[in-house]
C-alpha positions as CSV (number, residue, x, y, z in Angstrom):
1,T,-4.0,-3.0,23.7
2,V,-0.7,-1.7,22.4
3,A,0.1,-3.4,19.1
4,S,3.9,-3.6,19.9
5,E,3.1,-5.3,23.2
6,A,0.7,-7.7,21.6
7,V,3.2,-9.1,19.1
8,K,6.1,-9.6,21.6
9,G,6.9,-13.3,21.8
10,S,4.6,-14.1,18.8
11,D,5.4,-16.6,16.1
12,V,2.4,-15.6,14.1
13,V,0.9,-12.1,13.6
14,V,-2.6,-12.1,12.2
15,T,-4.9,-9.2,11.2
16,D,-8.3,-9.1,9.7
17,T,-10.2,-6.8,7.4
18,W,-11.1,-3.7,9.5
19,V,-14.3,-2.9,7.5
20,S,-16.3,-5.9,6.3
21,M,-18.8,-5.9,3.4
22,G,-22.0,-4.2,4.6
23,Q,-20.1,-1.9,6.9
24,E,-18.8,0.5,4.3
25,E,-20.6,3.4,6.1
26,E,-18.3,2.7,9.1
27,Y,-15.1,3.0,7.1
28,E,-13.8,6.3,8.4
29,Q,-14.7,5.6,12.0
30,R,-13.1,2.2,12.0
31,V,-9.9,3.4,10.3
32,K,-9.7,6.1,12.9
33,E,-10.2,3.6,15.8
34,F,-7.6,1.2,14.4
35,D,-5.0,3.9,13.7
36,G,-1.7,2.7,15.0
37,Y,-2.5,-1.0,14.4
38,Q,-1.2,-1.4,10.9
39,V,1.0,-4.5,10.6
40,N,4.3,-3.2,9.1
41,A,8.0,-4.1,9.2
42,N,8.5,-2.3,12.5
43,L,5.7,-4.2,14.1
44,M,6.8,-7.6,12.6
45,G,10.3,-6.8,13.9
46,Q,9.0,-6.9,17.4
47,A,7.6,-10.4,17.0
48,N,9.9,-13.5,17.4
49,P,12.5,-14.0,14.7
50,G,11.0,-16.0,11.9
51,A,7.4,-14.9,12.8
52,V,4.9,-15.2,9.9
53,F,2.0,-13.0,8.9
54,L,-1.5,-14.1,8.1
55,H,-4.6,-12.2,6.8
56,C,-7.9,-13.6,5.8
57,L,-8.3,-11.2,2.8
58,P,-9.4,-9.0,1.2
59,R,-6.5,-6.8,2.4
60,H,-6.4,-3.1,2.5
61,P,-3.2,-1.0,2.8
62,E,-4.2,0.6,6.1
63,E,-4.3,-2.9,7.6
64,V,-0.9,-4.2,6.5
65,S,1.9,-2.5,4.6
66,D,3.0,-3.8,1.1
67,E,6.4,-4.5,2.6
68,V,4.9,-7.1,5.0
69,F,2.1,-8.4,2.7
70,Y,4.4,-9.3,-0.1
71,S,7.3,-10.4,2.0
72,P,8.7,-13.9,2.6
73,Q,7.1,-13.7,6.1
74,S,3.6,-13.5,4.6
75,L,1.7,-16.8,4.3
76,V,-1.4,-15.0,3.0
77,F,-1.6,-16.7,-0.4
78,P,-1.0,-20.3,0.9
79,E,-3.6,-19.5,3.6
80,A,-6.1,-18.5,0.9
81,E,-5.4,-21.6,-1.0
82,N,-5.9,-23.8,2.1
83,R,-9.2,-22.0,2.6
84,M,-10.2,-22.7,-1.0
85,W,-9.6,-26.5,-0.6
86,T,-11.4,-26.5,2.7
87,V,-14.5,-24.9,1.2
88,M,-14.4,-27.2,-1.8
89,A,-14.2,-30.3,0.6
90,V,-17.2,-29.0,2.6
91,M,-19.2,-28.4,-0.5
92,A,-18.3,-31.9,-1.9
93,A,-19.4,-33.4,1.4
94,Q,-22.6,-31.5,1.4
95,L,-23.4,-32.7,-2.1
96,G,-22.6,-36.3,-1.1
97,K,-19.5,-36.5,-3.3
98,L,-17.2,-37.8,-0.5
């Protein structure tokens, strides 16, 4: 898949951590395999006007540029807060608090 083709017509651009915990020995291989897939201003510019960016965190600079990560298009921090409240609700339900 060509990243620029994948984002055309998109209202949301999402990426994930390329190397998860426990996969550290695969770091160099994965970064090489994902070369060209960094979400940056150029890539976001090919999505629909007003498109937003999401990432599940933790974020690494090879996955998304600072320019996008800290931009008004980024909803990363509200996304993380929503996840926090969801986890808290699940835990409360499991503990019989709801």
